[in-house]
C-alpha positions in Angstrom: 45.4 31.5 112.0 44.2 27.9 112.4 41.6 28.1 109.9 44.2 29.9 107.6 46.8 27.0 108.0 44.2 24.0 107.1 43.4 26.3 104.1 46.9 26.0 102.9 47.2 22.5 103.7 44.1 21.6 101.9 45.0 23.8 98.6 48.7 22.2 98.9 47.4 18.4 99.1 45.0 19.3 96.1 48.0 20.7 94.1 50.1 17.8 94.8 47.4 15.0 94.3 47.2 16.7 90.5 50.8 17.0 90.0 51.0 13.2 91.3 48.0 12.0 89.1 49.6 12.9 85.8 51.4 10.0 84.0 55.2 10.6 83.3 56.2 11.1 79.8 56.5 8.1 77.4 59.9 6.7 76.5 61.3 7.1 73.3 60.4 4.2 71.0 63.1 2.5 68.6 63.3 4.2 65.4 61.6 2.6 62.4 63.7 0.3 60.4 61.5 -0.3 57.5 63.3 1.6 54.9 66.6 -0.4 55.9 64.4 -3.7 55.2 63.2 -2.5 51.8 66.7 -1.3 50.6 68.1 -4.7 51.7 65.5 -6.8 49.5 66.3 -4.0 46.7 70.2 -4.8 47.0 69.4 -8.7 47.0 67.1 -8.7 44.1 69.6 -6.3 42.7 72.5 -8.8 43.3 70.1 -11.6 42.0 69.6 -10.1 38.6 73.2 -8.7 38.0 74.4 -12.7 38.6 71.7 -14.2 36.5 73.1 -12.0 33.8 76.5 -12.5 34.2 76.0 -16.4 34.2 73.7 -16.5 31.2 75.8 -14.0 29.5 78.9 -16.7 29.3 77.0 -19.4 28.4 
């Protein structure tokens, strides 16, 4: 009985060590904001081209 109890305690301890040794899953990162910045540059360039053509036409 004592040998069986020691064996169960050792196995449980080993299993708990394996479980606690694992890293938690990583937290989700912020979404990639690359395309939004590219669209902003595209919109700014479009506005500048439209303003340039508008002011050059009125001269």
